[in-house]
C-alpha positions as CSV (number, residue, x, y, z in Angstrom):
1,M,83.7,-19.2,-19.8
2,S,87.5,-18.1,-19.8
3,A,88.8,-19.8,-23.3
4,A,91.6,-18.0,-26.0
5,D,90.2,-17.3,-29.2
6,T,93.1,-19.1,-31.1
7,R,94.0,-22.7,-30.5
8,P,97.6,-22.2,-28.6
9,S,100.6,-22.9,-30.6
10,D,103.3,-25.9,-30.1
11,A,105.1,-24.1,-28.6
12,Q,103.0,-22.3,-26.2
13,L,101.6,-26.0,-25.9
14,R,105.2,-27.4,-25.2
15,E,105.6,-24.4,-22.6
16,F,102.9,-24.7,-20.5
17,R,103.2,-28.5,-20.7
18,A,106.9,-28.1,-18.5
19,R,105.1,-25.9,-16.3
20,V,103.2,-28.4,-15.2
21,R,105.6,-30.5,-14.7
22,A,108.1,-28.2,-12.6
23,H,104.6,-27.9,-10.7
24,I,103.8,-31.3,-10.2
25,A,107.6,-32.0,-9.2
26,E,107.5,-29.7,-6.7
27,H,104.1,-29.4,-5.2
28,A,103.0,-33.1,-5.9
29,P,102.1,-35.5,-2.4
30,P,105.2,-37.6,-1.7
31,F,102.9,-40.8,-2.6
32,D,101.3,-42.5,-5.8
33,A,98.0,-42.4,-6.8
34,R,96.3,-45.6,-7.0
35,E,93.7,-46.8,-8.9
36,G,91.1,-47.5,-6.6
37,H,92.9,-46.3,-3.8
38,R,91.9,-42.2,-5.0
39,A,90.4,-41.3,-1.6
40,P,92.6,-40.1,1.7
41,E,93.2,-42.6,4.2
42,N,94.5,-41.5,6.7
43,V,94.4,-37.7,8.1
44,A,97.8,-36.8,6.5
45,Q,97.6,-38.1,3.6
46,E,94.0,-35.1,3.5
47,A,96.0,-32.5,4.6
48,Q,98.7,-33.4,1.9
49,L,95.8,-34.0,-0.9
50,R,93.9,-30.2,-0.5
51,A,97.3,-28.6,-0.3
52,W,98.2,-31.0,-3.9
53,F,94.7,-29.0,-5.2
54,A,94.9,-25.8,-3.7
55,S,97.7,-25.4,-5.1
56,L,97.1,-26.4,-9.0
57,F,93.6,-23.5,-8.6
58,D,96.6,-21.0,-7.5
59,A,99.0,-21.8,-10.2
60,G,96.3,-21.0,-12.7
61,F,96.2,-25.1,-13.9
62,V,92.6,-26.1,-12.4
63,G,89.7,-23.6,-12.3
64,A,91.0,-21.9,-14.9
65,D,88.5,-22.1,-17.9
66,W,86.8,-20.1,-15.0
67,P,84.7,-16.9,-15.5
68,V,88.1,-13.8,-14.8
69,E,86.8,-12.4,-12.3
70,H,86.5,-15.6,-10.3
71,G,90.3,-16.8,-10.6
72,G,89.9,-18.0,-14.4
73,R,92.4,-17.6,-16.7
74,A,91.8,-15.2,-20.0
75,D,94.4,-17.3,-22.1
76,H,92.5,-21.2,-20.7
77,H,92.7,-23.2,-24.0
78,P,90.5,-26.7,-23.8
79,L,93.8,-28.6,-25.0
80,H,95.4,-26.7,-21.4
81,D,93.6,-29.3,-19.4
82,R,94.1,-32.1,-21.3
83,I,97.7,-31.7,-21.3
84,L,97.5,-31.2,-17.0
85,S,96.0,-34.4,-16.8
86,E,97.9,-36.5,-19.0
87,E,100.8,-34.9,-16.9
88,I,99.2,-36.0,-13.9
89,L,98.4,-39.1,-14.8
90,R,102.1,-39.3,-15.9
91,A,103.9,-38.0,-12.7
92,R,101.1,-41.0,-10.5
93,A,100.3,-38.1,-8.7
94,P,97.1,-37.7,-7.7
95,R,94.1,-36.4,-9.6
96,P,91.8,-33.4,-8.7
97,V,88.7,-34.3,-7.7
98,D,86.3,-34.4,-10.5
99,Q,83.1,-34.4,-8.6
100,V,84.8,-30.4,-7.1
101,N,84.4,-29.5,-10.7
102,L,80.8,-30.6,-11.5
103,A,80.1,-29.0,-8.2
104,A,81.9,-25.6,-9.7
105,H,80.2,-24.9,-13.4
106,V,77.3,-25.6,-11.7
107,L,77.6,-22.7,-9.4
108,L,79.5,-20.9,-12.0
109,H,76.5,-21.3,-15.0
110,F,73.7,-21.5,-12.6
111,G,74.0,-20.0,-9.1
112,S,73.4,-17.2,-7.7
113,D,75.6,-14.4,-6.7
114,A,75.5,-15.4,-3.3
115,Q,76.0,-18.9,-3.8
116,K,78.9,-17.6,-6.3
117,A,80.4,-15.4,-4.0
118,A,79.9,-17.7,-0.4
119,L,81.3,-21.1,-2.6
120,L,83.7,-20.8,-4.9
121,P,86.3,-19.5,-3.1
122,P,86.3,-21.5,-0.6
123,I,86.9,-24.6,-3.6
124,R,89.5,-22.7,-4.9
125,R,91.6,-23.5,-1.0
126,S,90.5,-26.7,-0.9
127,E,88.5,-26.4,1.7
128,H,85.2,-27.4,0.5
129,V,85.8,-30.9,-1.4
130,W,82.7,-32.0,-2.8
131,C,80.8,-34.5,-4.6
132,Q,78.2,-35.5,-5.9
133,L,74.0,-36.8,-5.0
134,L,72.8,-38.6,-7.9
135,S,72.9,-42.4,-7.9
136,E,69.9,-44.0,-5.5
137,P,69.7,-47.5,-4.6
138,D,67.5,-49.6,-7.7
139,A,68.6,-47.3,-10.2
140,G,71.4,-48.1,-11.0
141,S,73.4,-45.0,-13.4
142,D,69.2,-44.0,-14.7
143,I,69.5,-41.0,-12.0
144,A,66.1,-40.0,-13.4
145,A,64.3,-41.7,-11.3
146,V,65.6,-39.7,-8.2
147,R,63.1,-40.9,-4.7
148,S,64.6,-38.9,-3.0
149,R,62.3,-35.6,-1.9
150,G,62.4,-32.7,-1.0
151,V,59.2,-30.4,0.3
152,Q,59.3,-26.7,1.2
153,Q,57.9,-25.4,4.4
154,P,56.0,-22.4,4.8
155,D,59.4,-20.7,6.3
156,G,61.1,-20.9,2.4
157,T,63.0,-24.0,4.0
158,W,63.6,-27.5,2.8
159,V,62.9,-30.2,4.0
160,I,64.7,-33.8,2.3
161,D,64.5,-37.1,2.8
162,G,66.2,-39.3,1.0
163,Q,69.0,-41.9,-0.3
164,K,72.2,-42.0,-2.6
165,T,74.1,-44.9,-3.1
166,W,77.9,-45.2,-4.8
167,I,78.7,-41.8,-3.8
168,T,82.4,-41.3,-4.7
169,D,84.3,-39.4,-1.8
170,G,80.7,-39.0,0.7
171,H,83.2,-39.6,2.9
172,W,85.8,-37.1,3.3
173,A,83.4,-34.7,1.2
174,D,83.0,-31.1,3.1
175,M,79.4,-30.0,0.1
176,G,77.1,-32.5,-1.8
177,L,75.0,-31.5,-5.1
178,A,71.9,-33.0,-4.7
179,L,69.7,-34.4,-6.7
180,I,66.2,-34.2,-5.6
181,R,62.1,-34.7,-6.2
182,T,60.4,-31.3,-4.7
183,D,57.3,-32.0,-7.6
184,P,55.6,-35.6,-6.0
185,T,53.4,-35.8,-8.9
186,S,56.4,-36.2,-11.7
187,S,58.0,-38.6,-12.8
188,R,61.4,-39.3,-14.7
189,H,62.8,-36.4,-15.9
190,H,60.2,-34.0,-14.5
191,G,59.8,-32.2,-10.8
192,L,63.7,-32.9,-10.3
193,S,65.3,-29.8,-8.2
194,A,68.9,-29.4,-7.3
195,F,70.2,-28.5,-3.8
196,I,73.6,-27.5,-1.9
197,V,73.6,-30.0,0.4
198,P,76.7,-29.7,3.2
199,L,77.4,-32.9,4.9
200,S,78.0,-31.4,8.0
201,A,74.2,-30.7,8.0
202,P,71.9,-32.7,10.7
203,G,70.3,-35.5,9.0
204,V,73.2,-36.5,6.4
205,E,74.8,-39.7,7.7
206,V,77.4,-40.8,5.3
207,R,77.6,-45.0,5.7
208,P,81.3,-46.3,3.9
209,I,80.9,-49.4,0.9
210,R,84.8,-50.9,1.2
211,T,85.5,-52.2,-2.6
212,I,86.7,-55.3,-4.1
213,N,90.2,-53.7,-3.5
214,E,89.9,-53.1,0.4
215,A,89.5,-49.2,-0.1
216,I,87.0,-46.3,1.1
217,E,86.1,-44.7,-2.2
218,V,82.0,-44.4,-2.7
219,N,79.4,-45.1,0.2
220,E,75.9,-44.4,0.3
221,V,74.8,-41.1,2.3
222,F,71.1,-40.9,4.2
223,L,69.4,-37.9,4.2
224,D,67.1,-37.9,7.4
225,S,64.6,-34.8,7.3
226,V,68.1,-32.6,6.4
227,T,66.2,-28.6,6.3
228,V,68.5,-27.1,4.5
229,P,67.9,-23.2,3.5
230,A,65.5,-22.1,0.4
231,D,69.3,-19.9,-0.8
232,N,70.6,-23.5,-1.2
233,L,68.6,-24.4,-3.6
234,I,70.4,-23.9,-7.1
235,G,68.4,-22.3,-10.2
236,E,64.4,-22.8,-10.1
237,P,62.1,-25.3,-8.6
238,G,61.7,-28.0,-11.3
239,Q,65.2,-27.6,-13.4
240,G,67.5,-30.0,-11.5
241,W,67.1,-32.0,-14.4
242,S,68.7,-29.9,-17.4
243,I,71.1,-28.3,-14.6
244,I,72.7,-32.0,-13.6
245,M,72.9,-32.6,-17.7
246,A,74.6,-29.4,-18.3
247,G,76.9,-29.8,-15.0
248,L,78.5,-32.9,-16.7
249,D,78.7,-32.1,-20.1
250,F,82.1,-30.3,-18.6
251,E,82.9,-33.5,-17.7
252,R,84.0,-34.4,-21.4
253,F,87.0,-33.5,-21.8
254,G,88.3,-35.6,-19.3
255,I,88.5,-38.8,-21.2
256,G,91.2,-36.9,-22.9
257,G,93.0,-37.1,-20.1
258,N,92.1,-40.6,-19.0
259,V,93.9,-42.2,-22.1
260,I,97.4,-42.4,-20.6
261,L,95.9,-44.0,-18.0
262,L,95.2,-46.2,-21.1
263,E,99.3,-45.8,-22.2
264,L,100.3,-46.9,-18.3
265,L,99.0,-49.8,-18.2
266,I,100.5,-51.1,-21.3
267,D,103.7,-50.0,-19.7
268,D,103.1,-52.6,-16.9
269,L,102.1,-54.3,-19.0
270,V,104.9,-55.0,-20.7
271,T,107.1,-54.9,-18.1
272,V,105.7,-57.9,-16.3
273,T,106.4,-59.8,-19.7
274,R,110.0,-58.7,-20.4
275,H,111.4,-58.8,-16.6
276,A,109.7,-61.7,-15.4
277,T,109.8,-65.6,-15.8
278,L,107.0,-68.2,-16.7
279,D,108.9,-71.7,-17.0
280,G,111.8,-70.9,-16.4
281,R,112.3,-68.7,-19.2
282,P,111.2,-64.4,-19.7
283,A,107.7,-64.2,-20.2
284,F,107.7,-62.1,-23.1
285,E,109.5,-65.5,-24.7
286,H,105.8,-67.6,-25.1
287,E,104.5,-66.7,-27.8
288,D,101.1,-66.9,-27.1
289,I,101.9,-64.2,-24.7
290,R,103.6,-61.9,-26.9
291,Q,100.4,-62.5,-28.9
292,T,98.1,-61.3,-26.8
293,V,100.5,-58.1,-25.2
294,A,100.9,-57.0,-29.1
295,E,97.0,-57.2,-29.9
296,L,96.2,-55.2,-26.7
297,A,98.6,-52.5,-27.6
298,V,97.1,-52.1,-30.8
299,E,93.5,-52.1,-29.2
300,V,94.9,-49.1,-26.6
301,E,96.2,-47.6,-29.5
302,V,92.5,-47.4,-31.5
303,A,91.2,-46.5,-28.4
304,K,93.6,-43.4,-28.4
305,S,93.3,-42.5,-31.9
306,F,89.7,-42.2,-31.4
307,I,89.7,-40.4,-27.8
308,D,92.3,-37.7,-29.5
309,D,89.9,-37.4,-32.8
310,H,87.1,-37.2,-30.3
311,V,89.2,-34.3,-28.2
312,E,90.2,-32.6,-31.3
313,R,86.3,-32.0,-33.2
314,L,85.8,-30.6,-29.5
315,V,88.0,-28.4,-29.3
316,I,86.5,-26.7,-33.2
317,G,82.9,-27.4,-32.0
318,A,82.4,-30.5,-34.6
319,E,81.4,-33.4,-31.9
320,Q,79.2,-35.5,-33.4
321,P,76.0,-37.1,-31.7
322,G,77.1,-40.7,-29.2
323,D,81.4,-39.1,-30.2
324,G,81.7,-39.2,-26.5
325,S,80.0,-41.8,-25.5
326,I,81.1,-44.1,-27.9
327,A,84.8,-42.2,-26.2
328,K,84.0,-43.5,-22.9
329,L,82.9,-47.6,-23.8
330,S,86.8,-48.0,-25.5
331,F,88.4,-45.8,-22.8
332,A,86.3,-48.2,-20.2
333,E,86.2,-51.3,-22.4
334,T,90.1,-51.6,-23.4
335,Y,91.1,-50.3,-19.8
336,H,89.2,-54.3,-18.6
337,R,90.6,-56.0,-20.9
338,V,94.5,-55.2,-20.4
339,S,94.5,-54.7,-17.1
340,A,92.6,-58.3,-16.8
341,Y,94.7,-59.8,-18.6
342,G,97.6,-58.0,-17.0
343,A,96.1,-58.9,-13.5
344,Q,96.0,-63.2,-14.8
345,L,99.6,-63.1,-15.8
346,S,101.2,-61.1,-12.5
347,A,99.3,-64.5,-11.1
348,M,101.2,-66.7,-13.5
349,V,105.0,-65.5,-13.7
350,C,108.2,-65.4,-11.1
351,T,109.6,-62.5,-10.3
352,V,113.3,-61.4,-9.0
353,A,112.5,-60.8,-4.5
354,A,115.0,-57.6,-5.6
355,D,113.3,-56.6,-8.4
356,S,110.7,-53.5,-7.1
357,S,109.7,-52.9,-10.5
358,V,108.3,-55.5,-12.2
359,E,106.4,-56.2,-8.0
360,Q,105.5,-52.7,-8.2
361,A,104.0,-53.2,-12.3
362,K,102.2,-56.3,-10.7
363,Q,100.5,-54.4,-8.0
364,R,99.5,-51.6,-10.4
365,L,97.6,-53.6,-12.7
366,R,96.0,-56.2,-9.7
367,E,94.8,-53.2,-8.9
368,C,93.8,-51.9,-12.5
369,W,91.8,-54.5,-12.9
370,L,90.0,-54.1,-9.7
371,W,88.5,-50.9,-10.0
372,S,87.8,-51.6,-14.1
373,R,84.5,-52.8,-13.6
374,A,83.9,-48.9,-11.8
375,Y,85.0,-47.4,-15.1
376,T,82.4,-49.5,-17.2
377,V,79.8,-47.9,-14.8
378,S,80.6,-44.5,-13.7
379,G,79.6,-41.4,-15.6
380,G,77.2,-43.9,-16.9
381,S,77.5,-47.5,-17.4
382,N,78.1,-49.0,-20.6
383,E,74.8,-50.6,-21.4
384,M,73.7,-46.7,-21.2
385,M,76.2,-45.7,-23.3
386,R,75.2,-47.9,-26.1
387,N,71.1,-46.7,-25.5
388,I,72.2,-43.4,-25.8
389,L,74.5,-44.1,-28.6
390,A,71.2,-45.9,-30.7
391,K,69.1,-42.9,-30.1
392,R,71.7,-40.3,-31.0
393,R,74.0,-42.1,-33.8
394,L,71.6,-45.0,-35.6
395,L,68.0,-42.8,-34.8
396,L,67.0,-46.0,-33.8
397,P,63.1,-45.9,-32.9
398,T,62.4,-46.1,-28.9
399,R,60.0,-46.9,-26.5
């Protein structure tokens, strides 16, 4: 990957942040991002999102960590990615699709020259949105329990059958990165292969799943005798597990930018407590409410401190075993506690009808609470994170 040899100076980082802010102000879509409502709701929104994502590639903000020959920047540094995430979140602008980033890095590291030439340019133009065809029914976050099968035919093509579930963005994605079992005698991490599956291919059926907040973010995807050419295999047969795990490693810096979501939650919670009333008084004048908000604000600061330190260790290559799992747990559980209390408080207080900022804060807190459980599952459930910590950090024996 392209990367600057030295850490940018504070002045250089401030200049980069200013350029990001200016780009967001000029190019971001004319609607706020909403937690749990990140997929486009209509054709017009989809067109605006694709144009927005393409502009981020064109400006050298997204995809800057790619090799220069594929559009990356020689002066890229991981801290640039974090600044970009922070500013997009602070502006409440739509975030780039995580699955596209993962697919791009898989192609860059494991794809053939032909695959890179055919598939990377459409990603940069935002003509191809990708999804991850990993999770399956009855397997939860345990993607090693893949049962979808791929059988190679005499002409070299592969026929894929199976079912994937909880597929984020599958209903508007163009391409899928699929983990398929190609050795019927194998189990767990062995005998798995990675494939490129166009969502428009015959035999692919996408069924949206409506979430608790009345949005469509995730989907079931059925693969019924889907035939893909031999060239759609990434790497070698049986290399799928290592390919997917390497791709997921590229998401490590995402948690650093997402910590801004915790700040925004506290901002909304403080807005509600200061400007809404309970029993005829501002909510903030109630000692129990003030105490709870203060405790949650401290939790946010603790989570931010660890995650900031985690990112710094990543930058200098000093990450400790289990750091990523601790960072994810800290973020997901703090996010849930703050948003849950915010939603509860929002249901109790009264607001002045003309004060739209308070109503918007209450709505965001409710939406964040409804979406908060997704963070405890996506990217590996909290239970799996604790298992990883037990094995890698505490070195506990495993069965």
